[in-house]
C-alpha positions as a Markdown table, in Angstrom:
| # | Residue | x | y | z |
|---|---|---|---|---|
| 1 | Unk | 50.8 | 4.1 | -4.6 |
| 2 | Unk | 47.6 | 2.4 | -3.1 |
| 3 | Unk | 44.2 | 4.0 | -4.5 |
| 4 | Unk | 42.5 | 5.8 | -1.9 |
| 5 | Unk | 38.6 | 6.1 | -0.7 |
| 6 | Unk | 37.2 | 9.3 | 0.2 |
| 7 | Unk | 34.0 | 8.2 | 2.4 |
| 8 | Unk | 31.7 | 11.6 | 2.2 |
| 9 | Unk | 28.1 | 11.9 | 4.4 |
| 10 | Unk | 25.6 | 11.9 | 1.6 |
| 11 | Unk | 23.5 | 14.4 | 4.1 |
| 12 | Unk | 26.3 | 17.1 | 4.1 |
| 13 | Unk | 28.7 | 16.5 | 1.3 |
| 14 | Unk | 31.4 | 16.5 | 3.8 |
| 15 | Unk | 34.6 | 13.8 | 3.0 |
| 16 | Unk | 35.1 | 12.6 | 7.0 |
| 17 | Unk | 37.3 | 9.6 | 6.1 |
| 18 | Unk | 40.3 | 7.9 | 3.8 |
| 19 | Unk | 40.2 | 4.9 | 3.3 |
| 20 | Unk | 43.6 | 2.7 | 1.5 |
| 21 | Unk | 42.1 | 0.8 | -1.0 |
| 22 | Unk | 43.7 | -3.0 | -1.5 |
| 23 | Unk | 45.9 | -3.1 | -4.6 |
| 24 | Unk | 46.0 | -6.5 | -6.4 |
| 25 | Unk | 49.4 | -8.0 | -4.9 |
| 26 | Unk | 47.8 | -7.4 | -1.8 |
| 27 | Unk | 44.4 | -9.1 | -3.1 |
| 28 | Unk | 46.5 | -12.1 | -4.0 |
| 29 | Unk | 47.8 | -12.2 | -0.5 |
| 30 | Unk | 45.0 | -12.5 | 1.0 |
| 31 | Unk | 43.7 | -15.0 | -1.0 |
| 32 | Unk | 46.5 | -16.8 | 0.4 |
| 33 | Unk | 45.9 | -16.2 | 3.5 |
| 34 | Unk | 42.3 | -17.0 | 3.3 |
| 35 | Unk | 43.0 | -20.7 | 1.5 |
| 36 | Unk | 45.0 | -21.6 | 4.8 |
| 37 | Unk | 42.3 | -20.5 | 7.2 |
| 38 | Unk | 39.8 | -22.3 | 4.9 |
| 39 | Unk | 41.2 | -25.6 | 5.1 |
| 40 | Unk | 41.8 | -25.1 | 9.6 |
| 41 | Unk | 38.0 | -23.9 | 9.5 |
| 42 | Unk | 36.3 | -26.8 | 7.2 |
| 43 | Unk | 38.1 | -29.5 | 9.5 |
| 44 | Unk | 36.3 | -27.4 | 12.6 |
| 45 | Unk | 33.2 | -29.7 | 14.2 |
| 46 | Unk | 30.2 | -27.9 | 12.7 |
| 47 | Unk | 29.2 | -27.1 | 16.2 |
| 48 | Unk | 32.4 | -25.2 | 17.1 |
| 49 | Unk | 31.7 | -23.4 | 13.8 |
| 50 | Unk | 28.4 | -22.9 | 14.7 |
| 51 | Unk | 29.1 | -21.6 | 18.1 |
| 52 | Unk | 31.9 | -18.7 | 16.3 |
| 53 | Unk | 29.2 | -17.8 | 14.1 |
| 54 | Unk | 26.9 | -17.0 | 17.3 |
| 55 | Unk | 29.6 | -15.0 | 19.1 |
| 56 | Unk | 30.0 | -12.9 | 15.9 |
| 57 | Unk | 26.5 | -12.4 | 16.3 |
| 58 | Unk | 26.5 | -11.4 | 19.9 |
| 59 | Unk | 29.7 | -9.2 | 19.1 |
| 60 | Unk | 27.5 | -7.9 | 16.3 |
| 61 | Unk | 24.4 | -7.4 | 18.5 |
| 62 | Unk | 26.4 | -5.7 | 21.5 |
| 63 | Unk | 27.7 | -3.2 | 18.9 |
| 64 | Unk | 24.7 | -2.2 | 16.7 |
| 65 | Unk | 24.2 | 1.4 | 17.5 |
| 66 | Unk | 27.8 | 1.6 | 16.9 |
| 67 | Unk | 27.1 | -0.3 | 13.3 |
| 68 | Unk | 24.0 | 2.2 | 12.4 |
| 69 | Unk | 25.5 | 5.5 | 13.2 |
| 70 | Unk | 28.4 | 4.3 | 11.0 |
| 71 | Unk | 25.8 | 3.3 | 8.2 |
| 72 | Unk | 24.1 | 6.5 | 9.0 |
| 73 | Unk | 26.9 | 8.8 | 8.1 |
| 74 | Unk | 28.3 | 6.6 | 5.3 |
| 75 | Unk | 25.2 | 6.1 | 3.5 |
| 76 | Unk | 22.8 | 8.6 | 4.5 |
| 77 | Unk | 19.7 | 6.0 | 5.9 |
| 78 | Unk | 17.7 | 6.8 | 8.3 |
| 79 | Unk | 18.9 | 6.1 | 12.0 |
| 80 | Unk | 15.9 | 3.7 | 12.3 |
| 81 | Unk | 16.6 | 1.9 | 9.5 |
| 82 | Unk | 20.3 | 1.9 | 9.8 |
| 83 | Unk | 19.9 | -0.1 | 13.4 |
| 84 | Unk | 17.5 | -2.9 | 11.6 |
| 85 | Unk | 20.7 | -3.4 | 9.3 |
| 86 | Unk | 22.7 | -4.0 | 11.9 |
| 87 | Unk | 20.0 | -6.3 | 13.5 |
| 88 | Unk | 19.7 | -8.0 | 10.6 |
| 89 | Unk | 23.3 | -8.8 | 10.0 |
| 90 | Unk | 23.2 | -10.3 | 13.7 |
| 91 | Unk | 20.2 | -12.0 | 12.3 |
| 92 | Unk | 21.7 | -13.4 | 9.3 |
| 93 | Unk | 24.6 | -14.7 | 11.6 |
| 94 | Unk | 22.5 | -16.3 | 14.1 |
| 95 | Unk | 20.5 | -18.0 | 11.5 |
| 96 | Unk | 23.7 | -19.6 | 9.3 |
| 97 | Unk | 25.3 | -21.0 | 12.4 |
| 98 | Unk | 22.1 | -22.9 | 12.8 |
| 99 | Unk | 22.8 | -24.5 | 9.0 |
| 100 | Unk | 26.0 | -25.3 | 9.9 |
| 101 | Unk | 25.2 | -28.5 | 12.1 |
| 102 | Unk | 22.6 | -29.0 | 9.5 |
| 103 | Unk | 24.4 | -29.3 | 6.4 |
| 104 | Unk | 24.0 | -33.2 | 5.3 |
| 105 | Unk | 24.4 | -35.5 | 2.3 |
| 106 | Unk | 22.4 | -38.2 | 1.6 |
| 107 | Unk | 23.0 | -42.3 | 1.4 |
| 108 | Unk | 21.4 | -43.5 | -2.1 |
| 109 | Unk | 20.0 | -46.8 | -2.4 |
| 110 | Unk | 22.1 | -48.7 | -5.1 |
| 111 | Unk | 23.2 | -52.3 | -6.4 |
| 112 | Unk | 25.9 | -53.4 | -5.0 |
| 113 | Unk | 27.1 | -51.1 | -2.4 |
| 114 | Unk | 26.3 | -47.9 | -0.6 |
| 115 | Unk | 26.2 | -44.3 | -2.2 |
| 116 | Unk | 26.7 | -41.5 | -0.3 |
| 117 | Unk | 26.7 | -37.6 | -0.9 |
| 118 | Unk | 28.5 | -34.7 | 1.0 |
| 119 | Unk | 28.4 | -31.1 | 0.7 |
| 120 | Unk | 32.1 | -30.1 | 1.0 |
| 121 | Unk | 32.8 | -26.0 | 1.3 |
| 122 | Unk | 34.1 | -24.4 | -1.7 |
| 123 | Unk | 37.3 | -22.7 | -0.5 |
| 124 | Unk | 37.6 | -19.2 | -0.5 |
| 125 | Unk | 34.6 | -17.2 | -1.7 |
| 126 | Unk | 34.8 | -13.3 | -2.4 |
| 127 | Unk | 31.5 | -11.2 | -1.9 |
| 128 | Unk | 31.2 | -8.0 | -3.9 |
| 129 | Unk | 28.6 | -6.0 | -1.9 |
| 130 | Unk | 27.0 | -2.8 | -3.0 |
| 131 | Unk | 26.4 | 0.8 | -1.5 |
| 132 | Unk | 22.6 | 0.4 | -1.0 |
| 133 | Unk | 22.5 | -1.6 | 2.2 |
| 134 | Unk | 26.2 | -2.3 | 2.9 |
| 135 | Unk | 26.0 | -4.3 | 6.0 |
| 136 | Unk | 22.9 | -6.6 | 5.2 |
| 137 | Unk | 24.2 | -7.7 | 1.7 |
| 138 | Unk | 27.5 | -8.2 | 2.7 |
| 139 | Unk | 26.3 | -10.6 | 5.2 |
| 140 | Unk | 23.8 | -12.4 | 2.6 |
| 141 | Unk | 26.8 | -14.0 | 1.2 |
| 142 | Unk | 29.3 | -13.9 | 4.5 |
| 143 | Unk | 27.5 | -15.7 | 7.0 |
| 144 | Unk | 26.3 | -18.5 | 4.6 |
| 145 | Unk | 29.4 | -19.2 | 3.4 |
| 146 | Unk | 31.4 | -19.2 | 6.3 |
| 147 | Unk | 28.9 | -21.6 | 8.1 |
| 148 | Unk | 29.3 | -24.1 | 4.9 |
| 149 | Unk | 33.2 | -23.9 | 5.9 |
| 150 | Unk | 34.2 | -21.3 | 3.7 |
| 151 | Unk | 36.9 | -17.9 | 3.9 |
| 152 | Unk | 35.4 | -15.2 | 2.7 |
| 153 | Unk | 36.6 | -12.2 | 1.0 |
| 154 | Unk | 34.5 | -9.3 | 1.6 |
| 155 | Unk | 34.7 | -6.1 | -0.9 |
| 156 | Unk | 32.6 | -3.5 | 0.1 |
| 157 | Unk | 31.3 | -0.4 | -2.6 |
| 158 | Unk | 34.1 | 2.1 | -2.9 |
| 159 | Unk | 31.5 | 4.8 | -0.7 |
| 160 | Unk | 30.6 | 2.2 | 2.3 |
| 161 | Unk | 33.9 | 0.7 | 3.3 |
| 162 | Unk | 33.6 | 1.6 | 7.4 |
| 163 | Unk | 31.0 | -0.6 | 8.3 |
| 164 | Unk | 32.4 | -3.8 | 6.8 |
| 165 | Unk | 35.9 | -3.3 | 8.1 |
| 166 | Unk | 34.3 | -2.7 | 11.4 |
| 167 | Unk | 32.5 | -5.9 | 11.3 |
| 168 | Unk | 35.5 | -7.7 | 10.0 |
| 169 | Unk | 36.8 | -6.5 | 13.5 |
| 170 | Unk | 34.4 | -7.8 | 15.3 |
| 171 | Unk | 34.6 | -11.2 | 13.8 |
| 172 | Unk | 38.1 | -11.4 | 14.6 |
| 173 | Unk | 37.3 | -10.6 | 18.5 |
| 174 | Unk | 34.7 | -13.3 | 18.1 |
| 175 | Unk | 37.0 | -15.5 | 17.9 |
| 176 | Unk | 36.8 | -16.2 | 14.1 |
| 177 | Unk | 40.2 | -17.3 | 12.7 |
| 178 | Unk | 43.1 | -14.8 | 11.2 |
| 179 | Unk | 42.6 | -14.5 | 7.6 |
| 180 | Unk | 39.2 | -16.3 | 7.3 |
| 181 | Unk | 37.1 | -13.5 | 7.1 |
| 182 | Unk | 38.5 | -10.0 | 5.2 |
| 183 | Unk | 37.8 | -6.9 | 4.5 |
| 184 | Unk | 39.3 | -5.6 | 1.0 |
| 185 | Unk | 38.2 | -2.2 | 0.3 |
| 186 | Unk | 39.3 | -0.8 | -3.4 |
| 187 | Unk | 38.0 | 0.4 | -6.4 |
| 188 | Unk | 36.1 | -2.2 | -8.3 |
| 189 | Unk | 38.2 | -2.0 | -11.8 |
| 190 | Unk | 41.3 | -2.9 | -9.4 |
| 191 | Unk | 40.4 | -4.7 | -6.0 |
| 192 | Unk | 36.9 | -6.5 | -7.6 |
| 193 | Unk | 38.3 | -7.4 | -10.8 |
| 194 | Unk | 41.5 | -9.0 | -8.8 |
| 195 | Unk | 39.2 | -10.9 | -6.7 |
| 196 | Unk | 37.0 | -12.1 | -9.8 |
| 197 | Unk | 40.2 | -12.9 | -11.9 |
| 198 | Unk | 42.3 | -14.4 | -9.1 |
| 199 | Unk | 42.4 | -18.9 | -9.6 |
| 200 | Unk | 42.1 | -18.8 | -6.0 |
| 201 | Unk | 38.7 | -17.5 | -5.5 |
| 202 | Unk | 36.0 | -19.9 | -6.2 |
| 203 | Unk | 32.9 | -18.2 | -6.0 |
| 204 | Unk | 31.6 | -14.4 | -7.0 |
| 205 | Unk | 28.8 | -13.3 | -4.7 |
| 206 | Unk | 28.0 | -10.1 | -6.6 |
| 207 | Unk | 25.0 | -7.3 | -5.5 |
| 208 | Unk | 24.8 | -4.0 | -8.1 |
| 209 | Unk | 24.3 | -2.9 | -11.5 |
| 210 | Unk | 23.3 | -5.6 | -14.2 |
| 211 | Unk | 26.2 | -4.5 | -16.7 |
| 212 | Unk | 28.6 | -4.9 | -14.0 |
| 213 | Unk | 26.9 | -8.4 | -13.2 |
| 214 | Unk | 27.4 | -9.0 | -17.2 |
| 215 | Unk | 30.8 | -8.3 | -16.7 |
| 216 | Unk | 31.5 | -10.6 | -13.8 |
| 217 | Unk | 29.5 | -13.2 | -15.3 |
| 218 | Unk | 32.3 | -13.5 | -18.6 |
| 219 | Unk | 35.2 | -12.9 | -16.5 |
| 220 | Unk | 34.1 | -15.8 | -14.4 |
| 221 | Unk | 33.2 | -18.3 | -17.1 |
| 222 | Unk | 36.4 | -18.1 | -18.5 |
| 223 | Unk | 37.9 | -20.6 | -15.6 |
| 224 | Unk | 34.1 | -21.8 | -14.9 |
| 225 | Unk | 33.8 | -19.9 | -11.4 |
| 226 | Unk | 31.0 | -20.0 | -9.7 |
| 227 | Unk | 28.7 | -16.8 | -9.4 |
| 228 | Unk | 25.4 | -15.7 | -7.9 |
| 229 | Unk | 24.2 | -12.5 | -9.0 |
| 230 | Unk | 21.6 | -9.8 | -7.7 |
| 231 | Unk | 21.1 | -7.5 | -10.1 |
| 232 | Unk | 18.8 | -4.9 | -10.9 |
| 233 | Unk | 15.2 | -4.3 | -11.0 |
| 234 | Unk | 12.1 | -2.7 | -11.6 |
| 235 | Unk | 9.3 | -3.8 | -9.9 |
| 236 | Unk | 5.5 | -3.2 | -10.2 |
| 237 | Unk | 3.0 | -2.7 | -7.6 |
| 238 | Unk | -0.1 | -3.9 | -9.4 |
| 239 | Unk | -3.4 | -2.7 | -7.6 |
| 240 | Unk | -6.5 | -3.8 | -9.0 |
| 241 | Unk | -10.0 | -1.9 | -8.6 |
| 242 | Unk | -11.1 | -4.7 | -5.7 |
| 243 | Unk | -8.1 | -3.8 | -3.5 |
| 244 | Unk | -8.1 | -2.4 | 0.0 |
| 245 | Unk | -7.1 | 0.6 | -1.9 |
| 246 | Unk | -6.6 | 3.2 | 0.9 |
| 247 | Unk | -4.2 | 0.7 | 2.7 |
| 248 | Unk | -2.8 | 0.3 | -0.8 |
| 249 | Unk | -1.8 | 3.8 | -1.3 |
| 250 | Unk | -1.0 | 4.5 | 1.9 |
| 251 | Unk | 1.8 | 1.7 | 1.8 |
| 252 | Unk | 2.6 | 2.9 | -2.4 |
| 253 | Unk | 5.5 | 5.3 | -0.7 |
| 254 | Unk | 7.3 | 3.4 | 1.0 |
| 255 | Unk | 7.6 | 0.6 | -1.7 |
| 256 | Unk | 9.5 | 3.0 | -4.0 |
| 257 | Unk | 10.7 | 5.6 | -1.5 |
| 258 | Unk | 12.3 | 3.2 | 1.2 |
| 259 | Unk | 16.1 | 4.0 | 1.2 |
| 260 | Unk | 15.7 | 7.0 | -1.1 |
| 261 | Unk | 14.7 | 4.7 | -3.5 |
| 262 | Unk | 17.8 | 3.2 | -4.3 |
| 263 | Unk | 16.5 | -0.2 | -3.8 |
| 264 | Unk | 16.3 | -3.1 | -6.6 |
| 265 | Unk | 13.3 | -4.1 | -5.5 |
| 266 | Unk | 11.6 | -0.5 | -4.9 |
| 267 | Unk | 8.1 | -0.7 | -6.2 |
| 268 | Unk | 8.5 | 2.4 | -9.3 |
| 269 | Unk | 6.2 | 1.3 | -11.4 |
| 270 | Unk | 2.6 | 1.4 | -9.8 |
| 271 | Unk | 0.1 | 0.1 | -12.2 |
| 272 | Unk | -3.4 | 0.4 | -11.4 |
| 273 | Unk | -6.7 | -0.5 | -12.7 |
| 274 | Unk | -8.6 | 2.0 | -14.5 |
| 275 | Unk | -11.9 | 2.1 | -12.4 |
| 276 | Unk | -9.9 | 3.2 | -9.7 |
| 277 | Unk | -6.8 | 5.0 | -11.3 |
| 278 | Unk | -8.2 | 8.6 | -10.1 |
| 279 | Unk | -9.1 | 7.6 | -6.4 |
| 280 | Unk | -6.0 | 5.7 | -6.0 |
| 281 | Unk | -3.9 | 9.0 | -7.3 |
| 282 | Unk | -6.0 | 11.0 | -4.7 |
| 283 | Unk | -5.4 | 9.2 | -1.9 |
| 284 | Unk | -1.6 | 8.8 | -2.7 |
| 285 | Unk | -0.4 | 12.5 | -2.8 |
| 286 | Unk | -1.2 | 12.9 | 0.7 |
| 287 | Unk | 1.1 | 9.7 | 1.6 |
| 288 | Unk | 3.8 | 10.6 | -0.5 |
| 289 | Unk | 3.7 | 13.9 | 1.4 |
| 290 | Unk | 3.7 | 12.4 | 4.8 |
| 291 | Unk | 7.0 | 10.4 | 4.0 |
| 292 | Unk | 9.3 | 12.5 | 6.1 |
| 293 | Unk | 12.8 | 13.5 | 4.1 |
| 294 | Unk | 15.4 | 15.2 | 6.3 |
| 295 | Unk | 18.5 | 14.5 | 8.6 |
| 296 | Unk | 19.4 | 10.7 | 8.8 |
| 297 | Unk | 20.0 | 11.2 | 12.7 |
| 298 | Unk | 16.6 | 12.3 | 13.1 |
| 299 | Unk | 14.6 | 9.4 | 14.8 |
| 300 | Unk | 11.4 | 10.8 | 12.6 |
| 301 | Unk | 12.9 | 10.9 | 9.6 |
| 302 | Unk | 11.9 | 8.4 | 6.4 |
| 303 | Unk | 13.7 | 9.3 | 3.5 |
| 304 | Unk | 17.7 | 10.4 | 3.8 |
| 305 | Unk | 19.8 | 11.8 | 0.5 |
| 306 | Unk | 21.0 | 9.7 | -2.2 |
| 307 | Unk | 24.7 | 8.3 | -1.9 |
| 308 | Unk | 26.6 | 10.8 | -3.6 |
| 309 | Unk | 26.5 | 13.7 | -6.5 |
| 310 | Unk | 27.1 | 11.6 | -9.0 |
| 311 | Unk | 24.5 | 9.6 | -8.2 |
| 312 | Unk | 22.3 | 12.7 | -8.0 |
| 313 | Unk | 23.2 | 13.6 | -11.4 |
| 314 | Unk | 22.5 | 10.1 | -12.7 |
| 315 | Unk | 18.8 | 10.3 | -11.3 |
| 316 | Unk | 18.3 | 13.8 | -12.7 |
| 317 | Unk | 19.2 | 12.6 | -15.6 |
| 318 | Unk | 16.4 | 10.5 | -15.8 |
| 319 | Unk | 13.7 | 13.4 | -14.2 |
| 320 | Unk | 15.2 | 17.0 | -14.0 |
| 321 | Unk | 13.8 | 18.5 | -10.7 |
| 322 | Unk | 11.4 | 21.0 | -12.6 |
| 323 | Unk | 9.8 | 18.0 | -15.3 |
| 324 | Unk | 6.5 | 18.4 | -14.3 |
| 325 | Unk | 5.2 | 15.4 | -11.9 |
| 326 | Unk | 1.9 | 14.8 | -10.5 |
| 327 | Unk | 3.2 | 14.5 | -6.9 |
| 328 | Unk | 6.6 | 16.3 | -5.7 |
| 329 | Unk | 7.7 | 15.8 | -2.3 |
| 330 | Unk | 10.0 | 18.3 | -0.4 |
| 331 | Unk | 13.2 | 17.5 | 0.4 |
| 332 | Unk | 16.2 | 19.9 | 2.0 |
| 333 | Unk | 18.0 | 22.3 | 0.1 |
| 334 | Unk | 21.5 | 23.3 | 0.3 |
| 335 | Unk | 24.3 | 20.7 | 1.2 |
| 336 | Unk | 24.2 | 16.8 | 0.7 |
| 337 | Unk | 22.9 | 14.9 | -1.8 |
| 338 | Unk | 18.9 | 15.3 | -2.1 |
| 339 | Unk | 16.3 | 14.5 | -4.2 |
| 340 | Unk | 12.6 | 14.7 | -3.7 |
| 341 | Unk | 9.9 | 12.4 | -4.0 |
| 342 | Unk | 8.5 | 12.3 | -7.2 |
| 343 | Unk | 5.5 | 10.4 | -8.6 |
| 344 | Unk | 4.9 | 10.8 | -12.8 |
| 345 | Unk | 1.7 | 10.0 | -14.7 |
| 346 | Unk | 1.0 | 10.2 | -18.6 |
| 347 | Unk | 4.3 | 8.3 | -19.2 |
| 348 | Unk | 3.8 | 5.9 | -22.2 |
| 349 | Unk | 4.7 | 2.5 | -20.8 |
| 350 | Unk | 8.0 | 1.8 | -23.1 |
| 351 | Unk | 9.0 | 5.5 | -22.1 |
| 352 | Unk | 12.8 | 4.7 | -20.4 |
| 353 | Unk | 11.5 | 6.3 | -17.0 |
| 354 | Unk | 9.2 | 3.3 | -17.1 |
| 355 | Unk | 11.3 | 0.4 | -18.1 |
| 356 | Unk | 14.8 | 1.3 | -16.9 |
| 357 | Unk | 16.0 | 1.3 | -13.3 |
| 358 | Unk | 16.4 | 4.6 | -12.1 |
| 359 | Unk | 17.3 | 3.9 | -8.5 |
| 360 | Unk | 16.4 | 6.9 | -7.0 |
| 361 | Unk | 13.0 | 8.1 | -5.1 |
| 362 | Unk | 10.5 | 8.7 | -8.6 |
| 363 | Unk | 7.9 | 6.3 | -9.6 |
| 364 | Unk | 5.3 | 6.2 | -12.3 |
| 365 | Unk | 1.8 | 5.4 | -12.4 |
| 366 | Unk | 0.4 | 3.5 | -15.4 |
| 367 | Unk | -3.2 | 2.5 | -15.5 |
| 368 | Unk | -4.1 | -1.0 | -17.4 |
| 369 | Unk | -7.2 | -2.4 | -18.1 |
| 370 | Unk | -7.6 | -6.4 | -16.7 |
| 371 | Unk | -5.5 | -9.5 | -15.7 |
| 372 | Unk | -3.8 | -9.8 | -19.4 |
| 373 | Unk | -3.3 | -6.0 | -19.5 |
| 374 | Unk | -1.9 | -6.1 | -16.0 |
| 375 | Unk | 0.7 | -8.9 | -16.6 |
| 376 | Unk | 1.6 | -7.4 | -20.6 |
| 377 | Unk | 3.0 | -4.4 | -18.5 |
| 378 | Unk | 4.4 | -6.0 | -15.2 |
| 379 | Unk | 6.6 | -8.1 | -17.7 |
| 380 | Unk | 7.3 | -5.4 | -20.2 |
| 381 | Unk | 10.8 | -4.8 | -18.9 |
| 382 | Unk | 14.2 | -6.6 | -18.8 |
| 383 | Unk | 14.2 | -7.4 | -14.7 |
| 384 | Unk | 12.1 | -9.4 | -12.6 |
| 385 | Unk | 12.9 | -9.4 | -9.3 |
| 386 | Unk | 10.4 | -8.2 | -7.2 |
| 387 | Unk | 7.0 | -6.9 | -7.3 |
| 388 | Unk | 3.0 | -6.5 | -5.2 |
| 389 | Unk | -0.3 | -7.9 | -6.3 |
| 390 | Unk | -3.2 | -5.7 | -4.3 |
| 391 | Unk | -6.5 | -7.4 | -4.7 |
| 392 | Unk | -9.3 | -9.0 | -2.3 |
| 393 | Unk | -9.3 | -11.7 | -5.0 |
| 394 | Unk | -7.0 | -15.1 | -3.9 |
| 395 | Unk | -7.9 | -16.9 | -6.9 |
| 396 | Unk | -6.6 | -13.8 | -9.0 |
| 397 | Unk | -3.9 | -13.3 | -6.6 |
| 398 | Unk | -2.5 | -16.6 | -7.2 |
| 399 | Unk | -2.9 | -16.3 | -10.8 |
| 400 | Unk | -0.9 | -13.2 | -10.9 |
| 401 | Unk | 1.7 | -14.7 | -8.7 |
| 402 | Unk | 2.2 | -17.3 | -11.5 |
| 403 | Unk | 2.1 | -15.0 | -14.5 |
| 404 | Unk | 4.0 | -12.4 | -13.0 |
| 405 | Unk | 8.2 | -13.0 | -14.3 |
| 406 | Unk | 9.7 | -11.9 | -11.1 |
| 407 | Unk | 11.3 | -14.1 | -8.1 |
| 408 | Unk | 10.1 | -12.4 | -5.5 |
| 409 | Unk | 6.0 | -11.3 | -4.9 |
| 410 | Unk | 3.8 | -9.9 | -2.3 |
| 411 | Unk | 0.2 | -10.0 | -2.0 |
| 412 | Unk | -1.1 | -7.3 | -0.4 |
| 413 | Unk | 2.3 | -6.3 | 1.3 |
| 414 | Unk | 5.6 | -5.1 | 0.0 |
| 415 | Unk | 7.8 | -7.1 | 1.2 |
| 416 | Unk | 10.7 | -8.6 | -0.5 |
| 417 | Unk | 13.8 | -9.9 | 1.6 |
| 418 | Unk | 13.4 | -12.2 | 4.9 |
| 419 | Unk | 16.6 | -13.8 | 5.7 |
| 420 | Unk | 14.9 | -17.1 | 6.0 |
| 421 | Unk | 12.8 | -17.2 | 2.8 |
| 422 | Unk | 15.1 | -17.6 | -0.6 |
| 423 | Unk | 15.8 | -14.2 | -2.7 |
| 424 | Unk | 16.8 | -14.1 | -6.3 |
| 425 | Unk | 15.8 | -12.9 | -9.6 |
| 426 | Unk | 14.0 | -13.9 | -12.8 |
| 427 | Unk | 15.6 | -12.7 | -16.3 |
| 428 | Unk | 18.3 | -9.9 | -16.1 |
| 429 | Unk | 17.8 | -9.5 | -12.2 |
| 430 | Unk | 20.2 | -12.1 | -11.3 |
| 431 | Unk | 21.2 | -16.2 | -11.2 |
| 432 | Unk | 21.3 | -18.0 | -8.1 |
| 433 | Unk | 19.4 | -17.4 | -4.8 |
| 434 | Unk | 20.3 | -16.0 | -1.4 |
| 435 | Unk | 19.4 | -16.4 | 2.0 |
| 436 | Unk | 16.9 | -18.5 | 3.0 |
| 437 | Unk | 16.9 | -22.5 | 4.0 |
| 438 | Unk | 19.3 | -23.5 | 1.1 |
| 439 | Unk | 21.4 | -20.6 | 1.8 |
| 440 | Unk | 24.6 | -22.8 | 2.4 |
| 441 | Unk | 24.1 | -25.3 | -0.5 |
| 442 | Unk | 24.9 | -22.5 | -2.7 |
| 443 | Unk | 28.3 | -22.5 | -1.2 |
| 444 | Unk | 29.1 | -26.2 | -1.5 |
| 445 | Unk | 30.0 | -28.8 | -4.2 |
| 446 | Unk | 27.9 | -31.9 | -4.1 |
| 447 | Unk | 30.7 | -35.3 | -3.7 |
| 448 | Unk | 28.9 | -38.3 | -4.7 |
| 449 | Unk | 31.2 | -41.4 | -3.4 |
| 450 | Unk | 30.1 | -45.0 | -4.1 |
| 451 | Unk | 31.5 | -48.1 | -1.7 |
| 452 | Unk | 31.5 | -51.2 | -3.3 |
| 453 | Unk | 29.7 | -53.9 | -1.2 |
| 454 | Unk | 30.7 | -57.0 | -3.4 |
| 455 | Unk | 33.4 | -59.6 | -2.7 |
């Protein structure tokens, strides 16, 4: 019997949908269907692939509200965030479509002939998406892989399969060939493992925990299967004494409370230079309280619930709700998986709450003395995904940008992800880069061809 996935509304705790999981034999059949579809897709003129991807983008655009409401129900995202996520899928498809006709090789000068390179598609790509941003992150891998001439098998997270299934329907309705883009819901140890182990899958794109990413990487190593991994984070938000303190404090809540802290880029370690430490906390408190928590379907809501009861218990394991806190926001009581915004001070820099990824609406505020001290604290975790720097000194901003070991840094802002710029992590935050102008190349192999011109 296939296993079943039970979809629960995080805001109410109500189970409202059941989706059949994909057993290993069905994964095998899907890989073979994808391989057949991929050959015809790769043979299409790049302009035709681009045209179909733009139709797919148009279909997503026409169903943005429907997709957003599904995301609210299955993931608990505030509706305004969910609309952005659906629009981001559209934008990713549009951007990737533009790359299909620009995926060029090179002619390299060599003696005795002509040397050409070709960017060949890999074949069948497995994209294993997380529950924290189900739609956008699924599209991070799917859009460029399709544009580069590959087929895609998307496995959504167990708790959030509905938007992925709807996207597959929209892609088919837009004209994508049957079998080219398939969604395979299922449990990680069953469906996910079958995809990772399958010899017909050429590459695995995984977003999730560092622990699971390591397991996938080890499995792929046995067959030298290509991987892109976007894993955990414990990102610093570094505030110098010369910063625009009011703006830094006003924006700090959004940097760790967006998506209820369930974001690998969340700036959950706020490092503040000692001379302004107390003043920063004074400014931070009203900003945290202003970050409205409540019904995700309400247009005014800024923070919703955690994804599940199990995840709430994980967060509580780090910070029980009766833990003394410098700042604590309000959250609904009763049904749903609610947890309040929480800011901790007086935490030692090597405490697990300051070094491990909690993945909830919890931040620690740590003081530092000078640039060297800030760099030491910023780099004192196994992660290196994102971070923010607040200073009016442009030279300091450049020095710190080079010294902080992270793949994505923002100066006087908290932006990490733009679909037209590369994204990925240092250290145990991942392997490879997604998004940006080179995204399609990550789904190709370079083939070198020498043609002799000698008699």
